[in-house]
PDB file of N, CA, C and O in Angstrom:
ATOM      1  N   MET A   1     -39.285 203.952  16.505  1.00  0.00           N
ATOM      2  CA  MET A   1     -38.723 203.939  17.846  1.00  0.00           C
ATOM      3  C   MET A   1     -38.309 202.503  18.173  1.00  0.00           C
ATOM      4  O   MET A   1     -39.050 201.554  17.918  1.00  0.00           O
ATOM      5  N   ASN A   2     -37.134 202.370  18.731  1.00  0.00           N
ATOM      6  CA  ASN A   2     -36.714 201.050  19.197  1.00  0.00           C
ATOM      7  C   ASN A   2     -36.464 201.109  20.704  1.00  0.00           C
ATOM      8  O   ASN A   2     -36.423 202.184  21.301  1.00  0.00           O
ATOM      9  N   LEU A   3     -36.300 199.941  21.297  1.00  0.00           N
ATOM     10  CA  LEU A   3     -36.169 199.831  22.749  1.00  0.00           C
ATOM     11  C   LEU A   3     -34.952 200.584  23.271  1.00  0.00           C
ATOM     12  O   LEU A   3     -35.046 201.269  24.289  1.00  0.00           O
ATOM     13  N   THR A   4     -33.830 200.474  22.604  1.00  0.00           N
ATOM     14  CA  THR A   4     -32.614 201.142  23.060  1.00  0.00           C
ATOM     15  C   THR A   4     -32.802 202.652  23.091  1.00  0.00           C
ATOM     16  O   THR A   4     -32.425 203.301  24.067  1.00  0.00           O
ATOM     17  N   LEU A   5     -33.374 203.213  22.050  1.00  0.00           N
ATOM     18  CA  LEU A   5     -33.620 204.654  22.007  1.00  0.00           C
ATOM     19  C   LEU A   5     -34.640 205.065  23.070  1.00  0.00           C
ATOM     20  O   LEU A   5     -34.463 206.084  23.739  1.00  0.00           O
ATOM     21  N   PHE A   6     -35.706 204.277  23.227  1.00  0.00           N
ATOM     22  CA  PHE A   6     -36.721 204.555  24.237  1.00  0.00           C
ATOM     23  C   PHE A   6     -36.088 204.661  25.619  1.00  0.00           C
ATOM     24  O   PHE A   6     -36.392 205.584  26.374  1.00  0.00           O
ATOM     25  N   ASN A   7     -35.214 203.725  25.948  1.00  0.00           N
ATOM     26  CA  ASN A   7     -34.619 203.683  27.287  1.00  0.00           C
ATOM     27  C   ASN A   7     -33.600 204.791  27.529  1.00  0.00           C
ATOM     28  O   ASN A   7     -33.175 204.981  28.669  1.00  0.00           O
ATOM     29  N   THR A   8     -33.193 205.532  26.491  1.00  0.00           N
ATOM     30  CA  THR A   8     -32.273 206.659  26.700  1.00  0.00           C
ATOM     31  C   THR A   8     -33.008 207.921  27.138  1.00  0.00           C
ATOM     32  O   THR A   8     -32.378 208.866  27.612  1.00  0.00           O
ATOM     33  N   HIS A   9     -34.322 207.950  26.987  1.00  0.00           N
ATOM     34  CA  HIS A   9     -35.112 209.120  27.360  1.00  0.00           C
ATOM     35  C   HIS A   9     -35.314 209.185  28.871  1.00  0.00           C
ATOM     36  O   HIS A   9     -35.204 208.183  29.577  1.00  0.00           O
ATOM     37  N   THR A  10     -35.609 210.382  29.339  1.00  0.00           N
ATOM     38  CA  THR A  10     -35.943 210.573  30.750  1.00  0.00           C
ATOM     39  C   THR A  10     -37.291 209.893  31.030  1.00  0.00           C
ATOM     40  O   THR A  10     -37.986 209.466  30.108  1.00  0.00           O
ATOM     41  N   LEU A  11     -37.642 209.803  32.299  1.00  0.00           N
ATOM     42  CA  LEU A  11     -38.936 209.241  32.668  1.00  0.00           C
ATOM     43  C   LEU A  11     -40.056 210.016  31.973  1.00  0.00           C
ATOM     44  O   LEU A  11     -40.975 209.412  31.419  1.00  0.00           O
ATOM     45  N   ALA A  12     -39.987 211.333  31.999  1.00  0.00           N
ATOM     46  CA  ALA A  12     -41.016 212.156  31.352  1.00  0.00           C
ATOM     47  C   ALA A  12     -41.036 211.919  29.842  1.00  0.00           C
ATOM     48  O   ALA A  12     -42.106 211.875  29.236  1.00  0.00           O
ATOM     49  N   GLY A  13     -39.880 211.769  29.246  1.00  0.00           N
ATOM     50  CA  GLY A  13     -39.812 211.503  27.814  1.00  0.00           C
ATOM     51  C   GLY A  13     -40.404 210.160  27.448  1.00  0.00           C
ATOM     52  O   GLY A  13     -41.095 210.034  26.437  1.00  0.00           O
ATOM     53  N   ARG A  14     -40.136 209.150  28.272  1.00  0.00           N
ATOM     54  CA  ARG A  14     -40.702 207.816  28.026  1.00  0.00           C
ATOM     55  C   ARG A  14     -42.220 207.843  28.151  1.00  0.00           C
ATOM     56  O   ARG A  14     -42.924 207.190  27.380  1.00  0.00           O
ATOM     57  N   LEU A  15     -42.726 208.607  29.133  1.00  0.00           N
ATOM     58  CA  LEU A  15     -44.179 208.750  29.287  1.00  0.00           C
ATOM     59  C   LEU A  15     -44.798 209.393  28.051  1.00  0.00           C
ATOM     60  O   LEU A  15     -45.836 208.938  27.570  1.00  0.00           O
ATOM     61  N   GLU A  16     -44.180 210.429  27.541  1.00  0.00           N
ATOM     62  CA  GLU A  16     -44.703 211.097  26.346  1.00  0.00           C
ATOM     63  C   GLU A  16     -44.747 210.152  25.154  1.00  0.00           C
ATOM     64  O   GLU A  16     -45.712 210.158  24.390  1.00  0.00           O
ATOM     65  N   ILE A  17     -43.723 209.351  24.994  1.00  0.00           N
ATOM     66  CA  ILE A  17     -43.678 208.385  23.893  1.00  0.00           C
ATOM     67  C   ILE A  17     -44.798 207.375  24.036  1.00  0.00           C
ATOM     68  O   ILE A  17     -45.480 207.058  23.061  1.00  0.00           O
ATOM     69  N   ILE A  18     -44.994 206.866  25.246  1.00  0.00           N
ATOM     70  CA  ILE A  18     -46.061 205.877  25.479  1.00  0.00           C
ATOM     71  C   ILE A  18     -47.416 206.493  25.175  1.00  0.00           C
ATOM     72  O   ILE A  18     -48.222 205.879  24.476  1.00  0.00           O
ATOM     73  N   TRP A  19     -47.685 207.680  25.677  1.00  0.00           N
ATOM     74  CA  TRP A  19     -48.994 208.302  25.472  1.00  0.00           C
ATOM     75  C   TRP A  19     -49.228 208.661  24.008  1.00  0.00           C
ATOM     76  O   TRP A  19     -50.367 208.636  23.541  1.00  0.00           O
ATOM     77  N   ALA A  20     -48.169 208.994  23.283  1.00  0.00           N
ATOM     78  CA  ALA A  20     -48.322 209.366  21.874  1.00  0.00           C
ATOM     79  C   ALA A  20     -48.404 208.152  20.943  1.00  0.00           C
ATOM     80  O   ALA A  20     -49.110 208.193  19.936  1.00  0.00           O
ATOM     81  N   HIS A  21     -47.684 207.072  21.275  1.00  0.00           N
ATOM     82  CA  HIS A  21     -47.542 205.965  20.325  1.00  0.00           C
ATOM     83  C   HIS A  21     -47.935 204.593  20.876  1.00  0.00           C
ATOM     84  O   HIS A  21     -48.023 203.626  20.119  1.00  0.00           O
ATOM     85  N   GLY A  22     -48.168 204.503  22.176  1.00  0.00           N
ATOM     86  CA  GLY A  22     -48.457 203.206  22.782  1.00  0.00           C
ATOM     87  C   GLY A  22     -49.918 202.812  22.687  1.00  0.00           C
ATOM     88  O   GLY A  22     -50.810 203.655  22.589  1.00  0.00           O
ATOM     89  N   THR A  23     -50.133 201.507  22.718  1.00  0.00           N
ATOM     90  CA  THR A  23     -51.479 200.944  22.774  1.00  0.00           C
ATOM     91  C   THR A  23     -51.626 200.240  24.109  1.00  0.00           C
ATOM     92  O   THR A  23     -50.893 199.296  24.403  1.00  0.00           O
ATOM     93  N   PHE A  24     -52.571 200.694  24.916  1.00  0.00           N
ATOM     94  CA  PHE A  24     -52.788 200.090  26.229  1.00  0.00           C
ATOM     95  C   PHE A  24     -53.253 198.643  26.071  1.00  0.00           C
ATOM     96  O   PHE A  24     -54.109 198.341  25.239  1.00  0.00           O
ATOM     97  N   LEU A  25     -52.677 197.755  26.882  1.00  0.00           N
ATOM     98  CA  LEU A  25     -53.036 196.338  26.827  1.00  0.00           C
ATOM     99  C   LEU A  25     -53.687 195.826  28.103  1.00  0.00           C
ATOM    100  O   LEU A  25     -54.693 195.120  28.037  1.00  0.00           O
ATOM    101  N   ALA A  26     -53.130 196.171  29.271  1.00  0.00           N
ATOM    102  CA  ALA A  26     -53.647 195.579  30.509  1.00  0.00           C
ATOM    103  C   ALA A  26     -53.079 196.295  31.732  1.00  0.00           C
ATOM    104  O   ALA A  26     -52.087 197.020  31.657  1.00  0.00           O
ATOM    105  N   TYR A  27     -53.751 196.060  32.864  1.00  0.00           N
ATOM    106  CA  TYR A  27     -53.266 196.496  34.177  1.00  0.00           C
ATOM    107  C   TYR A  27     -52.948 195.276  35.010  1.00  0.00           C
ATOM    108  O   TYR A  27     -53.503 194.198  34.798  1.00  0.00           O
ATOM    109  N   ARG A  28     -52.046 195.460  35.962  1.00  0.00           N
ATOM    110  CA  ARG A  28     -51.822 194.467  37.009  1.00  0.00           C
ATOM    111  C   ARG A  28     -51.418 195.221  38.265  1.00  0.00           C
ATOM    112  O   ARG A  28     -51.063 196.399  38.209  1.00  0.00           O
ATOM    113  N   ALA A  29     -51.475 194.541  39.386  1.00  0.00           N
ATOM    114  CA  ALA A  29     -51.086 195.148  40.657  1.00  0.00           C
ATOM    115  C   ALA A  29     -49.934 194.373  41.256  1.00  0.00           C
ATOM    116  O   ALA A  29     -49.866 193.148  41.148  1.00  0.00           O
ATOM    117  N   ARG A  30     -49.017 195.109  41.898  1.00  0.00           N
ATOM    118  CA  ARG A  30     -47.902 194.469  42.584  1.00  0.00           C
ATOM    119  C   ARG A  30     -47.341 195.422  43.627  1.00  0.00           C
ATOM    120  O   ARG A  30     -46.991 196.561  43.319  1.00  0.00           O
ATOM    121  N   ARG A  31     -47.258 194.947  44.862  1.00  0.00           N
ATOM    122  CA  ARG A  31     -46.650 195.688  45.970  1.00  0.00           C
ATOM    123  C   ARG A  31     -47.145 197.122  46.086  1.00  0.00           C
ATOM    124  O   ARG A  31     -46.357 198.043  46.300  1.00  0.00           O
ATOM    125  N   GLY A  32     -48.441 197.306  45.945  1.00  0.00           N
ATOM    126  CA  GLY A  32     -49.036 198.616  46.088  1.00  0.00           C
ATOM    127  C   GLY A  32     -49.019 199.466  44.830  1.00  0.00           C
ATOM    128  O   GLY A  32     -49.547 200.578  44.833  1.00  0.00           O
ATOM    129  N   TYR A  33     -48.428 198.970  43.764  1.00  0.00           N
ATOM    130  CA  TYR A  33     -48.380 199.701  42.495  1.00  0.00           C
ATOM    131  C   TYR A  33     -49.473 199.216  41.560  1.00  0.00           C
ATOM    132  O   TYR A  33     -49.875 198.053  41.593  1.00  0.00           O
ATOM    133  N   ARG A  34     -49.937 200.121  40.737  1.00  0.00           N
ATOM    134  CA  ARG A  34     -50.821 199.779  39.622  1.00  0.00           C
ATOM    135  C   ARG A  34     -49.955 199.908  38.370  1.00  0.00           C
ATOM    136  O   ARG A  34     -49.473 200.993  38.043  1.00  0.00           O
ATOM    137  N   ILE A  35     -49.766 198.792  37.682  1.00  0.00           N
ATOM    138  CA  ILE A  35     -48.825 198.739  36.567  1.00  0.00           C
ATOM    139  C   ILE A  35     -49.602 198.591  35.267  1.00  0.00           C
ATOM    140  O   ILE A  35     -50.388 197.659  35.099  1.00  0.00           O
ATOM    141  N   ALA A  36     -49.371 199.523  34.355  1.00  0.00           N
ATOM    142  CA  ALA A  36     -50.049 199.521  33.058  1.00  0.00           C
ATOM    143  C   ALA A  36     -49.077 199.046  31.988  1.00  0.00           C
ATOM    144  O   ALA A  36     -47.935 199.500  31.926  1.00  0.00           O
ATOM    145  N   LEU A  37     -49.539 198.131  31.151  1.00  0.00           N
ATOM    146  CA  LEU A  37     -48.736 197.573  30.058  1.00  0.00           C
ATOM    147  C   LEU A  37     -49.176 198.189  28.740  1.00  0.00           C
ATOM    148  O   LEU A  37     -50.369 198.282  28.451  1.00  0.00           O
ATOM    149  N   TYR A  38     -48.190 198.611  27.939  1.00  0.00           N
ATOM    150  CA  TYR A  38     -48.444 199.197  26.625  1.00  0.00           C
ATOM    151  C   TYR A  38     -47.624 198.478  25.556  1.00  0.00           C
ATOM    152  O   TYR A  38     -46.501 198.037  25.801  1.00  0.00           O
ATOM    153  N   ASP A  39     -48.209 198.374  24.373  1.00  0.00           N
ATOM    154  CA  ASP A  39     -47.517 197.851  23.204  1.00  0.00           C
ATOM    155  C   ASP A  39     -46.990 199.030  22.409  1.00  0.00           C
ATOM    156  O   ASP A  39     -47.739 199.954  22.092  1.00  0.00           O
ATOM    157  N   LEU A  40     -45.701 199.003  22.084  1.00  0.00           N
ATOM    158  CA  LEU A  40     -45.098 200.065  21.288  1.00  0.00           C
ATOM    159  C   LEU A  40     -44.551 199.513  19.969  1.00  0.00           C
ATOM    160  O   LEU A  40     -43.604 200.064  19.408  1.00  0.00           O
ATOM    161  N   GLY A  41     -45.138 198.447  19.488  1.00  0.00           N
ATOM    162  CA  GLY A  41     -44.735 197.888  18.202  1.00  0.00           C
ATOM    163  C   GLY A  41     -43.611 196.883  18.320  1.00  0.00           C
ATOM    164  O   GLY A  41     -43.852 195.677  18.262  1.00  0.00           O
ATOM    165  N   ASN A  42     -42.386 197.354  18.486  1.00  0.00           N
ATOM    166  CA  ASN A  42     -41.226 196.463  18.565  1.00  0.00           C
ATOM    167  C   ASN A  42     -40.874 196.051  19.992  1.00  0.00           C
ATOM    168  O   ASN A  42     -39.994 195.216  20.204  1.00  0.00           O
ATOM    169  N   PHE A  43     -41.559 196.634  20.963  1.00  0.00           N
ATOM    170  CA  PHE A  43     -41.296 196.323  22.367  1.00  0.00           C
ATOM    171  C   PHE A  43     -42.514 196.712  23.197  1.00  0.00           C
ATOM    172  O   PHE A  43     -43.483 197.267  22.680  1.00  0.00           O
ATOM    173  N   PHE A  44     -42.451 196.415  24.474  1.00  0.00           N
ATOM    174  CA  PHE A  44     -43.523 196.735  25.414  1.00  0.00           C
ATOM    175  C   PHE A  44     -42.990 197.715  26.451  1.00  0.00           C
ATOM    176  O   PHE A  44     -41.779 197.850  26.624  1.00  0.00           O
ATOM    177  N   ALA A  45     -43.895 198.392  27.136  1.00  0.00           N
ATOM    178  CA  ALA A  45     -43.495 199.305  28.208  1.00  0.00           C
ATOM    179  C   ALA A  45     -44.491 199.202  29.348  1.00  0.00           C
ATOM    180  O   ALA A  45     -45.677 198.943  29.143  1.00  0.00           O
ATOM    181  N   GLU A  46     -43.982 199.412  30.556  1.00  0.00           N
ATOM    182  CA  GLU A  46     -44.815 199.432  31.748  1.00  0.00           C
ATOM    183  C   GLU A  46     -44.686 200.792  32.422  1.00  0.00           C
ATOM    184  O   GLU A  46     -43.611 201.390  32.462  1.00  0.00           O
ATOM    185  N   ILE A  47     -45.811 201.262  32.949  1.00  0.00           N
ATOM    186  CA  ILE A  47     -45.827 202.448  33.793  1.00  0.00           C
ATOM    187  C   ILE A  47     -46.211 201.983  35.195  1.00  0.00           C
ATOM    188  O   ILE A  47     -47.296 201.436  35.393  1.00  0.00           O
ATOM    189  N   TRP A  48     -45.325 202.199  36.167  1.00  0.00           N
ATOM    190  CA  TRP A  48     -45.560 201.821  37.556  1.00  0.00           C
ATOM    191  C   TRP A  48     -46.058 203.043  38.320  1.00  0.00           C
ATOM    192  O   TRP A  48     -45.316 203.997  38.550  1.00  0.00           O
ATOM    193  N   TYR A  49     -47.333 202.993  38.708  1.00  0.00           N
ATOM    194  CA  TYR A  49     -47.993 204.107  39.377  1.00  0.00           C
ATOM    195  C   TYR A  49     -48.350 203.709  40.806  1.00  0.00           C
ATOM    196  O   TYR A  49     -48.910 202.638  41.040  1.00  0.00           O
ATOM    197  N   ASN A  50     -48.020 204.582  41.760  1.00  0.00           N
ATOM    198  CA  ASN A  50     -48.368 204.352  43.159  1.00  0.00           C
ATOM    199  C   ASN A  50     -49.598 205.196  43.479  1.00  0.00           C
ATOM    200  O   ASN A  50     -49.476 206.412  43.632  1.00  0.00           O
ATOM    201  N   PRO A  51     -50.786 204.583  43.586  1.00  0.00           N
ATOM    202  CA  PRO A  51     -51.999 205.370  43.840  1.00  0.00           C
ATOM    203  C   PRO A  51     -52.009 206.045  45.205  1.00  0.00           C
ATOM    204  O   PRO A  51     -52.685 207.057  45.387  1.00  0.00           O
ATOM    205  N   GLU A  52     -51.274 205.501  46.159  1.00  0.00           N
ATOM    206  CA  GLU A  52     -51.241 206.094  47.491  1.00  0.00           C
ATOM    207  C   GLU A  52     -50.515 207.443  47.470  1.00  0.00           C
ATOM    208  O   GLU A  52     -50.977 208.408  48.079  1.00  0.00           O
ATOM    209  N   SER A  53     -49.397 207.506  46.780  1.00  0.00           N
ATOM    210  CA  SER A  53     -48.638 208.760  46.702  1.00  0.00           C
ATOM    211  C   SER A  53     -48.962 209.558  45.447  1.00  0.00           C
ATOM    212  O   SER A  53     -48.503 210.689  45.286  1.00  0.00           O
ATOM    213  N   GLU A  54     -49.763 208.959  44.552  1.00  0.00           N
ATOM    214  CA  GLU A  54     -50.120 209.571  43.268  1.00  0.00           C
ATOM    215  C   GLU A  54     -48.871 209.956  42.481  1.00  0.00           C
ATOM    216  O   GLU A  54     -48.775 211.056  41.936  1.00  0.00           O
ATOM    217  N   HIS A  55     -47.905 209.015  42.434  1.00  0.00           N
ATOM    218  CA  HIS A  55     -46.613 209.259  41.805  1.00  0.00           C
ATOM    219  C   HIS A  55     -46.263 208.116  40.855  1.00  0.00           C
ATOM    220  O   HIS A  55     -46.451 206.948  41.194  1.00  0.00           O
ATOM    221  N   ILE A  56     -45.760 208.446  39.679  1.00  0.00           N
ATOM    222  CA  ILE A  56     -45.237 207.434  38.761  1.00  0.00           C
ATOM    223  C   ILE A  56     -43.796 207.192  39.154  1.00  0.00           C
ATOM    224  O   ILE A  56     -42.961 208.094  39.084  1.00  0.00           O
ATOM    225  N   SER A  57     -43.509 205.964  39.568  1.00  0.00           N
ATOM    226  CA  SER A  57     -42.191 205.639  40.086  1.00  0.00           C
ATOM    227  C   SER A  57     -41.249 205.083  39.036  1.00  0.00           C
ATOM    228  O   SER A  57     -40.033 205.241  39.144  1.00  0.00           O
ATOM    229  N   LEU A  58     -41.801 204.430  38.018  1.00  0.00           N
ATOM    230  CA  LEU A  58     -40.955 203.744  37.045  1.00  0.00           C
ATOM    231  C   LEU A  58     -41.672 203.676  35.711  1.00  0.00           C
ATOM    232  O   LEU A  58     -42.879 203.445  35.654  1.00  0.00           O
ATOM    233  N   VAL A  59     -40.927 203.878  34.646  1.00  0.00           N
ATOM    234  CA  VAL A  59     -41.401 203.636  33.289  1.00  0.00           C
ATOM    235  C   VAL A  59     -40.299 202.833  32.624  1.00  0.00           C
ATOM    236  O   VAL A  59     -39.181 203.317  32.449  1.00  0.00           O
ATOM    237  N   ARG A  60     -40.623 201.603  32.256  1.00  0.00           N
ATOM    238  CA  ARG A  60     -39.578 200.762  31.688  1.00  0.00           C
ATOM    239  C   ARG A  60     -40.039 200.112  30.401  1.00  0.00           C
ATOM    240  O   ARG A  60     -41.194 199.708  30.265  1.00  0.00           O
ATOM    241  N   GLY A  61     -39.118 200.019  29.462  1.00  0.00           N
ATOM    242  CA  GLY A  61     -39.365 199.312  28.223  1.00  0.00           C
ATOM    243  C   GLY A  61     -38.676 197.966  28.257  1.00  0.00           C
ATOM    244  O   GLY A  61     -37.632 197.811  28.892  1.00  0.00           O
ATOM    245  N   PHE A  62     -39.258 196.988  27.575  1.00  0.00           N
ATOM    246  CA  PHE A  62     -38.658 195.657  27.537  1.00  0.00           C
ATOM    247  C   PHE A  62     -39.155 194.898  26.314  1.00  0.00           C
ATOM    248  O   PHE A  62     -40.185 195.232  25.729  1.00  0.00           O
ATOM    249  N   SER A  63     -38.405 193.877  25.945  1.00  0.00           N
ATOM    250  CA  SER A  63     -38.823 193.013  24.842  1.00  0.00           C
ATOM    251  C   SER A  63     -38.902 191.553  25.284  1.00  0.00           C
ATOM    252  O   SER A  63     -39.237 190.678  24.487  1.00  0.00           O
ATOM    253  N   SER A  64     -38.599 191.298  26.535  1.00  0.00           N
ATOM    254  CA  SER A  64     -38.599 189.946  27.082  1.00  0.00           C
ATOM    255  C   SER A  64     -40.003 189.352  27.138  1.00  0.00           C
ATOM    256  O   SER A  64     -40.927 189.967  27.671  1.00  0.00           O
ATOM    257  N   LYS A  65     -40.149 188.175  26.592  1.00  0.00           N
ATOM    258  CA  LYS A  65     -41.439 187.484  26.666  1.00  0.00           C
ATOM    259  C   LYS A  65     -41.750 187.074  28.104  1.00  0.00           C
ATOM    260  O   LYS A  65     -42.914 187.035  28.502  1.00  0.00           O
ATOM    261  N   LYS A  66     -40.722 186.772  28.875  1.00  0.00           N
ATOM    262  CA  LYS A  66     -40.928 186.379  30.269  1.00  0.00           C
ATOM    263  C   LYS A  66     -41.571 187.506  31.078  1.00  0.00           C
ATOM    264  O   LYS A  66     -42.359 187.242  31.986  1.00  0.00           O
ATOM    265  N   ALA A  67     -41.246 188.745  30.761  1.00  0.00           N
ATOM    266  CA  ALA A  67     -41.823 189.885  31.481  1.00  0.00           C
ATOM    267  C   ALA A  67     -43.312 190.045  31.200  1.00  0.00           C
ATOM    268  O   ALA A  67     -43.999 190.766  31.923  1.00  0.00           O
ATOM    269  N   LEU A  68     -43.822 189.384  30.162  1.00  0.00           N
ATOM    270  CA  LEU A  68     -45.257 189.447  29.847  1.00  0.00           C
ATOM    271  C   LEU A  68     -46.078 188.426  30.638  1.00  0.00           C
ATOM    272  O   LEU A  68     -47.306 188.514  30.667  1.00  0.00           O
ATOM    273  N   GLU A  69     -45.422 187.470  31.271  1.00  0.00           N
ATOM    274  CA  GLU A  69     -46.134 186.395  31.973  1.00  0.00           C
ATOM    275  C   GLU A  69     -47.178 186.883  32.980  1.00  0.00           C
ATOM    276  O   GLU A  69     -48.250 186.283  33.051  1.00  0.00           O
ATOM    277  N   PRO A  70     -46.925 187.942  33.765  1.00  0.00           N
ATOM    278  CA  PRO A  70     -47.960 188.384  34.713  1.00  0.00           C
ATOM    279  C   PRO A  70     -49.253 188.849  34.049  1.00  0.00           C
ATOM    280  O   PRO A  70     -50.277 188.978  34.720  1.00  0.00           O
ATOM    281  N   TYR A  71     -49.222 189.101  32.751  1.00  0.00           N
ATOM    282  CA  TYR A  71     -50.396 189.607  32.032  1.00  0.00           C
ATOM    283  C   TYR A  71     -51.136 188.528  31.245  1.00  0.00           C
ATOM    284  O   TYR A  71     -52.199 188.803  30.688  1.00  0.00           O
ATOM    285  N   LEU A  72     -50.611 187.335  31.187  1.00  0.00           N
ATOM    286  CA  LEU A  72     -51.160 186.318  30.291  1.00  0.00           C
ATOM    287  C   LEU A  72     -52.609 185.954  30.577  1.00  0.00           C
ATOM    288  O   LEU A  72     -53.334 185.549  29.668  1.00  0.00           O
ATOM    289  N   ASN A  73     -53.037 186.092  31.815  1.00  0.00           N
ATOM    290  CA  ASN A  73     -54.435 185.777  32.123  1.00  0.00           C
ATOM    291  C   ASN A  73     -55.382 186.916  31.731  1.00  0.00           C
ATOM    292  O   ASN A  73     -56.600 186.762  31.820  1.00  0.00           O
ATOM    293  N   GLN A  74     -54.829 188.063  31.295  1.00  0.00           N
ATOM    294  CA  GLN A  74     -55.646 189.220  30.946  1.00  0.00           C
ATOM    295  C   GLN A  74     -55.693 189.524  29.454  1.00  0.00           C
ATOM    296  O   GLN A  74     -56.654 190.125  28.974  1.00  0.00           O
ATOM    297  N   ILE A  75     -54.662 189.114  28.718  1.00  0.00           N
ATOM    298  CA  ILE A  75     -54.609 189.466  27.300  1.00  0.00           C
ATOM    299  C   ILE A  75     -54.404 188.230  26.444  1.00  0.00           C
ATOM    300  O   ILE A  75     -53.840 187.231  26.889  1.00  0.00           O
ATOM    301  N   ASN A  76     -54.868 188.316  25.219  1.00  0.00           N
ATOM    302  CA  ASN A  76     -54.664 187.251  24.244  1.00  0.00           C
ATOM    303  C   ASN A  76     -53.580 187.723  23.287  1.00  0.00           C
ATOM    304  O   ASN A  76     -53.823 188.570  22.428  1.00  0.00           O
ATOM    305  N   LEU A  77     -52.381 187.168  23.442  1.00  0.00           N
ATOM    306  CA  LEU A  77     -51.259 187.603  22.619  1.00  0.00           C
ATOM    307  C   LEU A  77     -51.454 187.244  21.149  1.00  0.00           C
ATOM    308  O   LEU A  77     -50.870 187.889  20.279  1.00  0.00           O
ATOM    309  N   LEU A  78     -52.254 186.238  20.860  1.00  0.00           N
ATOM    310  CA  LEU A  78     -52.509 185.871  19.463  1.00  0.00           C
ATOM    311  C   LEU A  78     -53.211 186.983  18.716  1.00  0.00           C
ATOM    312  O   LEU A  78     -53.015 187.133  17.510  1.00  0.00           O
ATOM    313  N   GLU A  79     -54.028 187.769  19.408  1.00  0.00           N
ATOM    314  CA  GLU A  79     -54.727 188.888  18.774  1.00  0.00           C
ATOM    315  C   GLU A  79     -53.761 189.958  18.303  1.00  0.00           C
ATOM    316  O   GLU A  79     -54.098 190.745  17.418  1.00  0.00           O
ATOM    317  N   MET A  80     -52.572 190.002  18.874  1.00  0.00           N
ATOM    318  CA  MET A  80     -51.593 191.023  18.539  1.00  0.00           C
ATOM    319  C   MET A  80     -50.758 190.647  17.320  1.00  0.00           C
ATOM    320  O   MET A  80     -50.090 191.504  16.741  1.00  0.00           O
ATOM    321  N   LEU A  81     -50.787 189.400  16.931  1.00  0.00           N
ATOM    322  CA  LEU A  81     -49.971 188.946  15.808  1.00  0.00           C
ATOM    323  C   LEU A  81     -50.646 189.266  14.488  1.00  0.00           C
ATOM    324  O   LEU A  81     -51.867 189.165  14.366  1.00  0.00           O
ATOM    325  N   ASP A  82     -49.863 189.647  13.512  1.00  0.00           N
ATOM    326  CA  ASP A  82     -50.380 189.898  12.172  1.00  0.00           C
ATOM    327  C   ASP A  82     -50.290 188.615  11.353  1.00  0.00           C
ATOM    328  O   ASP A  82     -49.210 188.049  11.184  1.00  0.00           O
ATOM    329  N   PHE A  83     -51.420 188.170  10.854  1.00  0.00           N
ATOM    330  CA  PHE A  83     -51.423 186.971  10.010  1.00  0.00           C
ATOM    331  C   PHE A  83     -51.700 187.343   8.592  1.00  0.00           C
ATOM    332  O   PHE A  83     -51.744 186.473   7.722  1.00  0.00           O
TER     333      PHE A  83
END
């Protein structure tokens, strides 16, 4: 699976891919959302969940290192590298 193919799926399809193939890394909170970060090998994905409405509002894949910055205090990226 690559990022481009992942992003062509529906929200439900992206969720299924994450649950079947993703590795959970961390949670963060922003503007009332609980955001879960997953590693999918060649890219990362976030699930944006609103606990107040009990609704998943967004599932997005990305490969940008800058998008990982909010998680840096929670995860050790060196542990993810293969040496």
